[in-house]
LODO-465632 format. One record per atom (N, C-alpha, C): x negated, y negated, z; residue in one letter. Coordinates in steps of 0.1 Angstrom, whole numbers, padded with zeros to 4 digits, always signed. Atoms other than C-alpha are relative to their C-alpha. Example, Ala and Ser with C-alpha at 12.3 -4.5 7.8 and 13.67 -1.06 7.14 Angstrom:
-0009+0012+0000A -0123+0045+0078A -0009-0012+0000A +0009+0011+0000S -0137+0011+0071S +0008-0011+0008S 
END
This chain:
-0009+0015-0002M +0001-0004+0000M -0010-0011+0000M +0004+0013+0000T -0013-0035-0010T -0001-0011+0016T -0006+0012-0013V -0016-0064+0013V +0013-0007-0002V -0013+0004-0003L +0007-0078+0000L +0015+0005+0000L -0012-0011-0005Q +0033-0049-0003Q +0006-0005+0019Q +0005-0002-0015Q +0022-0049+0036Q +0007-0016+0002Q -0005+0010-0005A +0029-0084+0039A +0016-0010-0003A -0016+0004+0003S +0067-0089+0019S +0005+0011+0012S -0013-0005-0012K +0077-0063+0050K -0003-0009+0015K +0001+0007-0014R +0062-0081+0078R +0002-0015+0004R -0004+0016+0000Y +0062-0116+0070Y +0007-0005-0014Y -0009+0004+0014P +0089-0123+0041P +0001-0011+0001P -0001+0009-0006I +0099-0155+0052I -0013-0010-0007I +0014+0006+0007M +0063-0166+0049M -0003-0001-0012M +0005-0001+0010L +0056-0153+0021L +0006-0006-0018L -0007+0005+0010F +0087-0163+0000F -0007-0017+0006F +0002+0016+0003L +0077-0202+0011L -0008-0002-0009L +0011+0000+0004L +0042-0197+0001L +0002-0001-0014L -0005-0001+0014L +0052-0183-0034L +0007-0016-0004L -0008+0011+0005S +0079-0207-0035S -0007-0017-0005S +0007+0014+0000F +0059-0243-0026F -0016+0006-0011F +0010+0002+0010G +0027-0227-0046G +0003+0001-0014G -0007-0001+0018W +0042-0221-0081W +0005-0011+0001W -0005+0011+0008T +0061-0250-0079T -0008-0012-0002T +0010+0012-0003W +0036-0276-0068W -0011+0003-0006W +0011-0004+0014L +0009-0261-0093L +0007-0013-0006L -0005+0006+0016F +0030-0273-0122F +0002-0015+0002F -0010+0013-0002W +0050-0305-0106W -0012-0010+0001W +0013+0012-0001F +0014-0321-0092F -0006+0004-0013F +0009-0003+0017G -0005-0305-0129G +0008-0006-0005G -0003+0005+0007S +0019-0323-0145S -0004-0017+0000S +0008+0012+0000L +0002-0358-0134L -0009-0001-0006L +0008-0002+0015L -0024-0345-0160L +0003-0012-0010L -0007+0009+0008F -0001-0362-0184F +0009-0007+0004F -0016+0007-0001N +0015-0390-0171N +0002-0012-0008N +0000+0012+0013D +0010-0413-0199D +0013+0005-0010D -0010-0004+0006D +0036-0389-0211D +0011+0007+0005D -0009-0007-0013W +0070-0383-0197W +0004+0012-0008W -0008-0014+0004A +0085-0355-0224A -0011+0014+0004A +0009-0013-0006I +0050-0333-0215I +0005+0003+0015I -0002-0004-0016R +0058-0339-0176R +0011+0002-0001R -0013-0005-0003K +0095-0331-0181K +0000+0019-0004K +0005-0012+0003I +0086-0298-0199I -0007+0008+0010I +0006-0006-0010I +0058-0287-0173I +0008+0001+0011I -0010+0003-0008T +0085-0301-0145T +0011+0015-0001T -0011-0013+0001G +0107-0270-0161G -0008+0013+0001G +0009-0016-0006M +0079-0242-0155M -0001+0002+0015M +0001-0001-0018G +0081-0250-0116G +0007+0001+0008G -0005-0005-0011F +0107-0233-0099F -0001+0013+0003F +0005-0009-0007G +0091-0213-0076G +0008+0011+0009G -0009-0010-0009P +0121-0200-0053P +0002+0010-0011P -0011-0008+0005A +0134-0180-0081A -0017+0015-0003A +0011-0011-0002I +0097-0165-0090I -0008+0007+0013I +0000-0004-0017A +0095-0160-0052A +0004+0015-0001A -0004-0012-0001A +0120-0139-0052A +0006+0012-0007A +0002-0006+0006I +0115-0121-0082I -0017+0009+0002I +0011-0002-0005V +0075-0115-0069V +0004+0009+0009V -0004-0012-0009L +0090-0097-0038L +0008+0008+0002L -0008-0012+0006S +0116-0075-0054S -0008+0004-0004S +0005-0009+0008A +0092-0063-0072A -0014+0006+0004A +0009-0002-0009L +0069-0057-0044L +0007+0011+0009L -0007-0020-0009R +0093-0033-0029R +0007+0006-0010R -0002-0009+0014G +0099-0016-0060G +0012-0002-0006G -0010+0004+0007K +0125-0033-0075K -0004-0002-0017K +0010+0000+0019R +0120-0034-0118R +0009-0016-0005R -0004+0009+0003C +0125-0068-0125C -0003-0003-0019C +0003+0005+0015L +0113-0067-0162L +0000+0016-0004L -0003-0015+0010Q +0123-0033-0185Q +0001-0002-0015Q -0001+0005+0017N +0122-0030-0220N +0015+0013-0003N -0017-0003+0002S +0161-0025-0223S +0005-0006-0008S -0007+0012+0000R +0184-0042-0245R +0008-0010+0001R +0004+0009-0013K +0196-0056-0218K -0005-0013+0001K +0008+0010-0001W +0172-0075-0213W -0004-0009-0004W +0012+0008+0011W +0156-0083-0240W +0013-0009-0006W -0013+0006+0005L +0195-0097-0253L +0000-0016+0012L -0002+0014-0012W +0195-0122-0218W -0009-0008-0002W +0007+0005+0003F +0158-0131-0225F +0001-0012-0015F +0006+0006+0014G +0160-0140-0263G +0015-0008+0003G -0015+0010-0001S +0199-0158-0257S -0008-0014+0007S +0002+0014-0013S +0184-0179-0228S -0013-0006-0007S +0012+0007+0005F +0149-0185-0247F +0006-0009-0008F -0001+0006+0011M +0162-0195-0277M +0010-0017+0002M -0010+0011-0002L +0191-0220-0259L -0014-0012+0006L +0008+0009-0012L +0163-0237-0234L -0012-0004-0009L +0011+0004+0010F +0138-0240-0266F +0005-0010-0011F -0012+0009+0010I +0168-0259-0289I -0001-0009+0011I -0005+0010-0008S +0174-0282-0260S -0015-0007+0000S +0009+0008-0004Y +0139-0290-0255Y -0005-0008-0015Y +0003+0006+0016L +0133-0297-0294L +0011-0013-0005L -0011+0013-0004S +0164-0317-0289S -0007-0012+0009S -0001+0015-0010M +0151-0339-0263M -0017-0004-0005M +0014+0006+0007L +0115-0343-0281L +0005-0006-0011L -0004+0007+0009L +0134-0354-0310L +0013-0012+0000L -0006+0012-0002T +0161-0378-0293T -0002-0008+0009T +0004+0005-0015G +0149-0384-0261G +0006+0004+0012G -0010-0011-0022D +0163-0374-0222D -0003-0017+0003D -0004+0011-0009S +0173-0397-0196S +0011+0005+0010S -0011-0006-0009I +0194-0394-0165I +0012-0002-0002I -0014+0005-0003N +0223-0408-0177N +0002-0005-0017N -0005+0004+0014A +0240-0422-0211A -0002-0010-0002A +0003+0011+0003A +0230-0458-0205A -0014-0002-0001A +0013+0008+0001T +0195-0456-0203T -0004+0011-0013T +0009-0011+0017F +0195-0422-0230F +0000-0011-0009F +0006+0005+0011M +0200-0449-0254M -0010-0009-0003M +0015+0006+0004Q +0168-0468-0250Q -0007+0009+0005Q +0011-0014+0004A +0154-0434-0248A -0009-0004-0013A +0009-0001+0013V +0123-0434-0272V -0004+0016-0001V +0005-0014+0001P +0119-0399-0288P -0011+0005-0001P +0010+0004+0001P +0087-0387-0283P -0009+0007-0015P +0007-0013+0013G +0081-0361-0316G -0001+0012+0006G +0004-0015+0001I +0071-0330-0322I -0014+0002-0001I +0018-0002+0001T +0033-0324-0315T -0005+0017+0004T +0003-0014-0003P +0012-0288-0315P +0002+0000+0014P -0003-0003-0011I +0011-0293-0277I +0009-0004+0011I -0012-0002-0005N +0047-0305-0267N +0007+0015-0003N -0009-0011+0005L +0058-0274-0290L -0006+0010+0011L +0002-0006-0004L +0035-0252-0271L +0004+0000+0016L -0008-0003-0013L +0047-0259-0238L +0013+0001+0002L -0017-0005+0001S +0083-0258-0244S +0003+0012-0006S -0001-0014-0004G +0079-0223-0255G -0004+0009+0012G +0006+0000-0016V +0057-0217-0223V +0015-0001+0010V -0011+0007-0012S +0086-0236-0203S +0013+0008-0003S -0007-0003+0003A +0113-0221-0223A -0002+0019+0005A +0001-0017-0003G +0099-0183-0216G -0003+0001+0014G +0001-0003-0017I +0092-0187-0178I +0015-0002+0001I -0015+0001-0006G +0131-0199-0177G +0008+0013-0006G -0005-0012+0008A +0143-0171-0200A -0004+0010+0008A +0004-0013-0006F +0123-0144-0180F +0005-0001+0016F -0007-0002-0012I +0139-0154-0148I +0014-0001-0004I -0011-0004+0004V +0175-0153-0164V -0003+0018-0001V -0001-0016+0008A +0165-0114-0179A +0001+0004+0017A -0001-0012-0016A +0154-0105-0146A +0010-0004+0009A -0011+0006-0006T +0184-0121-0130T +0010+0014-0003T -0014-0011+0008L +0211-0103-0154L -0004+0010-0008L +0006-0005+0011G +0189-0080-0172G -0004+0007+0006G +0007-0013-0009G +0171-0058-0144G +0008+0010+0003G -0008-0010-0002E +0180-0029-0135E +0004+0004+0015E -0008+0003-0008T +0181-0039-0099T +0001-0015+0001T -0001+0016-0002P +0190-0073-0085P -0013-0002+0006P +0008+0006-0009V +0162-0095-0072V +0004-0011+0012V -0001+0011-0005F +0181-0114-0052F +0011+0008+0011F -0005-0004-0013S +0201-0103-0016S +0019-0004-0004S -0018+0001+0005G +0241-0097-0024G +0007+0000-0012G -0009-0003+0016Y +0260-0101-0056Y -0003-0010-0005Y -0003+0011+0011L +0262-0119-0090L +0010+0005-0006L -0012-0005+0005S +0300-0113-0098S +0008-0013+0001S -0017+0012-0001L +0328-0132-0109L +0012+0004+0003L -0014-0003-0007T +0354-0115-0095T -0003+0001+0013T +0002-0002-0017R +0339-0113-0058R -0001-0018+0004R -0004+0015-0007G +0355-0147-0042G +0002-0010-0009G -0002+0008+0012V +0372-0157-0074V +0010-0014+0005V -0005+0014-0005K +0391-0186-0053K -0013-0011+0005K +0010+0009-0006W +0357-0200-0040W -0006-0003-0009W +0006+0002+0012L +0342-0197-0071L +0004-0008-0002L -0006+0010+0003L +0362-0218-0084L +0006-0012+0008L +0000+0011-0013F +0368-0242-0054F -0014-0009+0000F +0014+0007+0003A +0329-0246-0056A +0000-0007-0011A +0001+0007+0018S +0329-0253-0095S +0005-0014+0002S -0010+0013+0005L +0360-0282-0093L -0006-0008+0010L +0003+0007-0009L +0344-0296-0056L -0006-0014-0003L +0005+0015-0004P +0322-0325-0066P +0006+0000-0009P -0008+0009+0008A +0344-0332-0093A +0012-0007+0006A -0009+0007-0008L +0372-0336-0066L +0000-0011+0008L +0003+0014+0000W +0349-0362-0053W +0001-0009+0001W +0000+0008+0011L +0346-0381-0078L +0013-0006-0008L -0018+0005+0003V +0384-0384-0085V +0002-0008+0009V -0001+0008-0010A +0390-0395-0054A -0012-0014+0004A +0013+0016-0004G +0358-0421-0048G +0005-0007-0010G +0001+0012+0010L +0371-0435-0082L +0016-0007+0001L -0014+0009-0004M +0410-0439-0071M +0000-0009+0012M +0003+0010-0010V +0395-0455-0038V -0006-0013-0009V +0004+0013+0012A +0377-0481-0065A +0010-0009-0006A -0015+0007+0004Y +0409-0486-0085Y +0007-0006+0013Y -0012+0005-0010L +0426-0490-0054L -0004-0014+0006L +0006+0009-0004L +0402-0517-0043L -0006-0010-0008L +0001+0011+0011G +0401-0535-0078G -0018+0001-0002G +0015-0003+0010E +0365-0519-0088E -0003+0007-0009E -0002-0006+0013A +0356-0512-0118A -0013+0012-0001A +0012-0008+0004P +0329-0480-0122P -0006-0001-0011P +0007-0001+0017A +0302-0480-0152A +0009+0011-0009A +0002-0014+0010G +0315-0455-0179G -0009+0007-0005G +0012-0013-0002I +0303-0425-0186I -0010+0002-0013I +0006-0003+0015M +0297-0428-0222M -0007-0012-0005M +0006+0011+0005A +0280-0464-0225A +0003-0006-0015A -0001+0004+0014D +0276-0473-0258D +0002+0007-0011D -0001-0011+0001L +0272-0440-0267L +0012+0003-0010L -0010-0009+0007S +0293-0421-0298S +0006+0009+0005S -0004-0010-0005W +0314-0397-0287W -0006+0012+0000W +0007-0013+0001L +0297-0371-0304L -0014+0003+0004L +0017+0001-0009T +0260-0382-0292T +0000+0005+0013T -0003-0002-0016W +0275-0384-0254W +0004+0013+0001W -0002-0014+0001L +0288-0349-0262L -0010+0009-0001L +0011-0009+0005G +0256-0335-0274G -0009+0002+0010G +0008+0001-0012Y +0237-0349-0247Y +0002+0006+0012Y -0007-0004-0011S +0259-0338-0223S -0001+0013+0007S -0005-0012+0007I +0264-0303-0233I -0017+0003+0004I +0011-0003-0004R +0225-0301-0232R -0006+0002+0011R +0003+0002-0011S +0219-0313-0200S +0008+0007+0007S -0005-0008-0009V +0243-0292-0184V -0002+0016-0004V +0009-0015+0000L +0226-0259-0201L -0010-0001+0008L +0018+0002-0007F +0193-0272-0189F +0002+0002+0017F +0001-0001-0017T +0204-0277-0150T +0007+0015+0003T -0002-0018-0003L +0223-0241-0155L -0012+0012+0003L +0014-0012+0003L +0193-0220-0169L -0009-0003+0006L +0014+0006-0006V +0165-0241-0155V +0003-0001+0016V -0001+0007-0012V +0174-0259-0121V +0012+0011+0008V -0012-0003-0011A +0206-0240-0108A -0004+0014+0006A +0005-0011+0004I +0192-0203-0117I -0012-0006+0012I +0016+0000-0006G +0158-0214-0108G -0006-0003+0018G -0001+0002-0009E +0167-0228-0075E +0009+0011+0009E -0009-0010-0006E +0197-0205-0065E -0009+0011+0007E +0007-0013-0001L +0182-0172-0068L -0010+0000+0011L +0006+0002-0009G +0157-0182-0043G +0003-0002+0016G -0003+0006-0013W +0170-0204-0016W +0015+0007+0008W -0008-0010-0008R +0205-0187-0012R +0000+0016-0002R +0006-0014+0008G +0195-0157-0032G -0002+0012+0012G +0010-0009-0005W +0167-0145-0010W -0002-0007+0015W +0003+0007-0007L +0163-0173+0015L +0005-0002+0015L -0012-0003-0005L +0196-0176+0028L +0004+0010+0013L -0005-0013-0002P +0204-0143+0038P -0008+0003+0010P +0011-0008-0010A +0172-0132+0055A -0004-0011+0012A -0004+0010-0011L +0172-0168+0079L +0011+0003+0005L -0009+0000-0007Q +0210-0157+0085Q -0003+0013+0012Q +0002-0010-0007Q +0197-0124+0100Q -0006-0003+0010Q +0006+0004-0012R +0178-0144+0128R +0009-0010+0007R -0007+0011+0000F +0199-0172+0129F +0017-0001-0001F -0012+0005+0007S +0233-0188+0128S +0003-0007-0014S -0003+0003+0009P +0250-0197+0098P -0004-0017-0003P -0002+0012+0001L +0248-0232+0106L -0018-0007+0000L +0017+0001-0002V +0210-0232+0119V -0006+0005-0011V +0004-0006+0011S +0199-0213+0087S +0004-0010-0008S +0002+0010+0011A +0214-0239+0069A -0009-0010+0000A +0016+0010+0000V +0195-0265+0081V -0017+0001+0001V +0014-0002-0004L +0164-0248+0085L -0004+0002-0012L +0002-0002+0014L +0168-0242+0045L +0002-0011-0003L -0002+0016+0007G +0179-0279+0038G -0012-0005+0003G +0014+0006+0002I +0145-0290+0053I -0009+0005-0006I +0008-0007+0003V +0124-0263+0036V +0004-0007-0021V -0009+0005+0015W +0148-0274+0001W -0005-0013-0003W +0007+0013+0001G +0141-0310+0005G -0016-0006-0001G +0016+0003+0004L +0102-0309+0011L -0005+0005-0010L +0000-0010+0013W +0103-0284-0016W -0002-0017-0014W -0006+0009+0010H +0114-0317-0038H -0013-0013-0003H +0008+0011-0005F +0082-0338-0026F -0011-0003-0014F +0006+0006+0014P +0060-0338-0061P +0008-0009-0003P -0009+0006+0005L +0090-0348-0078L -0003-0019+0001L -0005+0016-0002F +0086-0387-0064F -0015-0004-0001F +0010+0009-0001V +0049-0387-0068V -0004+0000-0016V +0000+0001+0013N +0049-0376-0108N +0010-0010-0010N -0011+0006+0005G +0074-0400-0114G +0016+0007-0005G -0014-0008+0003S +0106-0375-0118S +0012-0005+0006S -0011+0001-0006Y +0122-0393-0093Y -0007-0017+0005Y +0007+0017+0003N +0120-0433-0096N -0002-0006+0013N +0002+0009-0015E +0119-0438-0052E -0015+0003+0002E +0010+0000-0004P +0089-0441-0037P -0002+0015+0012P +0007-0017-0006P +0070-0408-0021P +0008+0002+0017P -0006-0007-0016Q +0084-0411+0017Q +0013-0003+0001Q -0013+0003+0003M +0117-0415+0003M +0004+0017+0000M +0003-0013-0001V +0112-0375+0003V +0008+0003+0014V -0003-0006-0017F +0125-0377+0041F +0015-0003-0004F -0020-0002+0002A +0165-0389+0028A +0001+0011-0009A -0009-0010+0004K +0163-0364+0005K +0001+0016+0003K -0005-0012-0014V +0156-0337+0035V +0013-0002+0006V -0012+0005-0005G +0183-0355+0050G +0016+0005-0009G -0008-0003+0005L +0208-0348+0022L +0002+0015-0009L -0001-0015+0003C +0198-0313+0014C +0005+0008+0008C -0004-0004-0013I +0204-0308+0051I +0015+0004+0000I -0011+0000+0001F +0239-0321+0043F +0007+0011-0010F -0010-0012+0009L +0245-0298+0012L -0002+0010+0001L +0000-0013-0003S +0229-0267+0027S +0009+0007+0004S -0010-0001-0005V +0256-0267+0050V +0012+0004-0010V -0014+0000+0008I +0283-0267+0023I -0006+0012-0011I +0002-0012+0012F +0261-0240-0002F +0001+0010+0011F -0001-0012-0017S +0260-0217+0034S +0013+0007-0001S -0009+0003-0003F +0296-0222+0036F +0005+0007-0012F -0005-0006+0012F +0307-0212+0001F -0009+0016-0001F +0005-0014+0002Y +0280-0182+0000Y +0003+0009+0010Y -0003-0011-0010N +0289-0167+0030N +0020+0007-0001N -0016+0000+0004R +0329-0173+0019R +0004+0012-0014R +0000-0009+0015T +0319-0150-0010T -0004+0015+0003T +0007-0016-0006A +0304-0120+0013A -0014-0002-0010A +0015-0003+0004G +0269-0130-0004G -0001-0001-0017G +0003-0004+0017N +0274-0139-0042N -0005-0012-0006N +0014+0009+0002V +0247-0161-0054V +0007-0007-0015V -0006+0007+0013L +0270-0170-0086L +0007-0011+0007L -0004+0006-0007V +0289-0191-0061V -0006-0017+0002V +0013+0004-0003A +0256-0208-0055A -0003-0011-0012A +0001+0009+0010I +0249-0217-0087I +0007-0007-0010I -0014+0005+0006L +0282-0228-0100L +0000-0011+0004L +0001+0010-0007L +0277-0253-0070L -0010-0013-0005L +0013+0004+0002H +0244-0264-0079H +0002-0009-0012H +0000+0005+0012T +0253-0268-0116T +0012-0013-0001T -0012+0012-0007A +0285-0291-0103A -0003-0011+0005A +0009+0012-0008L +0264-0311-0082L -0002-0011-0010L +0008+0011+0005N +0243-0325-0110N +0007+0001-0011N -0005+0002+0017S +0265-0323-0139S +0015-0012-0001S -0013+0008-0001S +0298-0337-0128S +0002-0014-0004S +0000+0018+0001Q +0291-0376-0127Q -0004+0001-0016Q +0002+0003+0012R +0281-0369-0165R +0017+0000-0005R -0010-0002+0012F +0318-0363-0175F +0014-0012+0011F -0009+0009-0003I +0338-0383-0145I -0012-0015+0007I +0009+0013-0005P +0322-0422-0133P -0002-0002+0015P +0002-0003-0006L +0304-0420-0104L +0006-0015+0007L -0001+0014-0013S +0318-0449-0072S -0006+0007+0013S +0007+0001-0011E +0301-0453-0042E +0012+0006+0015E -0012-0005-0009H +0332-0444-0022H -0003+0019-0002H +0002-0013+0001M +0322-0408-0034M +0000+0004+0008M +0008-0001-0014G +0303-0403-0004G +0007+0003+0012G -0003+0000-0006L +0326-0407+0016L +0007+0016+0001L -0010-0017+0004F +0348-0375+0005F -0011+0012+0004F +0014-0010-0002M +0312-0355+0006M -0004+0002+0013M +0000-0006-0014L +0308-0361+0041L +0008+0005+0006L -0011-0012-0015A +0341-0353+0057A +0000+0014-0004A -0002-0016+0004T +0338-0317+0034T -0013+0004+0009T +0009-0009-0005I +0306-0311+0051I -0002+0000+0013I -0006-0002-0014V +0319-0323+0088V +0005+0015+0001V -0017-0013+0000L +0349-0300+0083L -0004+0011-0002L +0001-0015+0007L +0334-0272+0068L -0004+0007+0012L +0007-0011-0013P +0315-0257+0100P +0012+0002+0011P -0011-0007-0008F +0346-0259+0120F +0007+0012-0004F -0010-0010+0003I +0365-0243+0099I -0007+0015-0003I +0005-0010+0003D +0341-0211+0094D -0012+0001+0014D +0011+0003-0018K +0326-0221+0135K -0014+0006-0006K +0013+0001+0002M +0290-0221+0117M -0008+0001+0008M +0014+0000-0009W +0272-0221+0148W +0001+0014+0010W -0001-0017-0003R +0284-0184+0156R -0001+0005-0013R +0004-0009+0013K +0261-0158+0141K +0003+0006-0004K -0008-0012+0004D +0286-0133+0139D +0008-0004-0015D -0007+0001+0006V +0304-0154+0115V -0005+0000-0011V +0005-0003+0012S +0282-0147+0085S +0003+0010-0007S -0006-0012+0008A +0295-0129+0058A -0006+0011-0001A +0006-0008+0003L +0268-0108+0058L +0004+0009+0010L -0007-0009-0011S +0280-0093+0091S +0014+0008-0004S -0015-0001+0001R +0315-0093+0083R +0004+0011-0014R +0003-0010+0006Y +0312-0075+0049Y -0008+0011-0002Y +0008-0015+0003K +0303-0041+0039K -0005-0002-0012K +0007+0002+0011G +0279-0038+0010G -0009-0004-0004G +0008+0010+0004C +0264-0070+0010C -0019+0004+0005C +0015-0003-0003V +0223-0066+0006V -0005-0011+0011V +0005+0009-0010T +0205-0082+0035T -0018+0002-0002T +0014+0000+0001I +0166-0088+0038I -0001+0006+0014I +0001+0004-0011S +0151-0073+0068S -0018-0001+0001S +0012+0005-0005A +0122-0083+0087A -0014+0009+0000A +0010-0015+0002T +0107-0046+0081T -0003+0001-0014T +0000-0006+0008T +0117-0033+0055T +0016-0004-0006T -0012+0008+0008A +0148-0036+0029A +0000+0015-0012A -0001-0010+0010P +0154+0000+0014P +0010-0003-0010P -0009-0001+0011D +0167+0003-0021D +0011+0007+0001D -0012-0008+0000R +0193+0028-0012R +0011-0010+0007R -0013+0009-0008N +0213+0000+0005N +0008-0012-0010N -0004+0004+0009T +0215-0016-0027T +0013+0004-0008T -0013-0002+0008K +0249-0022-0038K +0005-0015-0011K -0005+0010+0006S +0249-0053-0058S +0005+0003-0014S -0006-0003+0013G +0264-0060-0091G -0001-0011-0009G +0006+0008+0007T +0255-0082-0120T +0014-0008-0011T -0015+0004+0005A +0280-0105-0140A -0005-0010-0011A 
END
């Protein structure tokens, strides 16, 4: 048994964090080498989703097959690669930005050999994560990835950010305020293509790249030792600090010290993610959908500052609904068949996960 295999059993959380931060920060700080080329920095940033890589590596150390020569695996890899590669090419040809208003002023960097090569590498890493998640012989996460487990919660999580935005918009109109439009002066066809590209990138890279690790691996590991509420807070701290290089390499416009505000936000959001994860008995898909919706809903519904009031009310309410301060409230102890990560071992014979 190798040193890494022993570490994956004796110190699973520590090894997970080392792999997550090590992989991510290597690429995100490494993007500073291309400080004058925002396109290359963005492409390299797409390579840095260490939580998913950590989950895959730890699962492989425990004997789970994440890479296999099967039609299903290569179908997921090929389709994901093409979607991501086309997204990168589109970004190089049209430019990119955080919203429609600034997208209008974006300067397309064009296609060069270096950004074309890096686009292929980044798309390949993202496609590998998707294929290992959906096409592997055994799951690389703890729990389920199912369209049929906790359907009402899947739907609720997908619509929740939109409900916050609509409620905030209604308050804004009642107060006589007019939030900025979502399309700016873009034609509806340009806006739609830009928005679809952004949602696809968020789903395939950001949501899967993070949630496969955070909620699919780290949360159930923490919940074996702590209550859901304490686990959510600890995960939120880790989640927020993990974003630190983005404040340094220019991906975020705020100064580096704003990472502490990011930590606070991630703690609050982590409570919501944990609530839905436990309500679906460990369905990682609910976290992927919620993450995608959080990052994407404001592309389709105008954002107002009043939205935060409804978001905060939800965060305060959910722990009381599920009594999240009690350890036995965790869905991992209430539902049978949900895979957990032991501090010592995680036998494959207990795996009953399904993918959809």
